[in-house]
Phi, psi and omega in degrees: 000319180299318180297321179298316180298315181296315180298317179298315181297318179296320180295319179295318179297318179296319180295325182294333180259009183296322182293336182280348182259005181292142180232165176069037177283123184269129174238150171240140183222158174216140178242152184270178182269144173218141181223122181245122178236189178060035179229159170079030177206174178261101185289344180273309181288328183227071186294338183252008180282156181296149177274160162285144181230127176247121182238127172250115181281153175297153185208148176226147179197178177217151182220148169256111187254140170264140181300128175082359181245111181293147178225138182256134180210155177291141177238338178206130165288144182236140171236137181234113178250125181263136177273193181278124181229154179237117183297331184283347178247333177242103192262052172082006177296130183288140174259135177293140178212067181286148181232134177224137178213157180287155175213137177235131180234118181049040178085356179267121185273145176195205178204161174229153184212160177212141171279139181220158175220155173242123174277121184259127176204206175293341173218127189270153179225134177256139177237123171253129180275168173293124185279166173292153179290137171251143187244140180233122180276109178252156181303112179084358185216159170237123181253129173252137179235119183240110176298142184257157184293152181207138174237130178232127181132182006285151180235118181271007179092358182277349182204163172267123181268143181254151175207172179230118177278127180244165180218156176262127179253128180227123183256130178238133179285138177243113181303132177281163183307320181294326177293322178294325178295314178300317180298315179297319178298318179297318179296319179298317181297314179295317180297319179296319179296316181294321179294318179295321180296320181293320179296319180294325178293323183278349183288000000 
């Protein structure tokens, strides 16, 4: 009888963690468009000069994720166009150029964002920092998406520079209610067996 109880408890505990060992969960995602202008120049000394323009194009993709294993993938193509700048009047002071765009994962809507700056000189450079993690509640899972840092430039205004904004995707299993019931049942069975064994020893 004791062996039956132990085997049953072990089976229940294993079943309770079954959802956490699933691999190859497929997600589909799409990110929105963002366009930042009016950055990267001296608006007082050169009020009519072209602006720097940062464009993040919309993007769609799919990934097969393993639980607990981060995966990096592109989330937005980036274009950086530099306007007319004068190094002798704008001496490299960074201009803020934060980017935020919508993101949908398996039909769950959210957004991702990054703080950015443009270094202004005779040739401009844009820096996007690693963004805060955004979380998406999926059935049985919690997905975190963290945009990664990117630098594009220097750009002297003679061409539009391209880049690819990427993000880290991390999937975490969230036990469903039935799994928690199985887990609790397993703990009760093991606890009962241990208590009964202790009582018999003390008898």
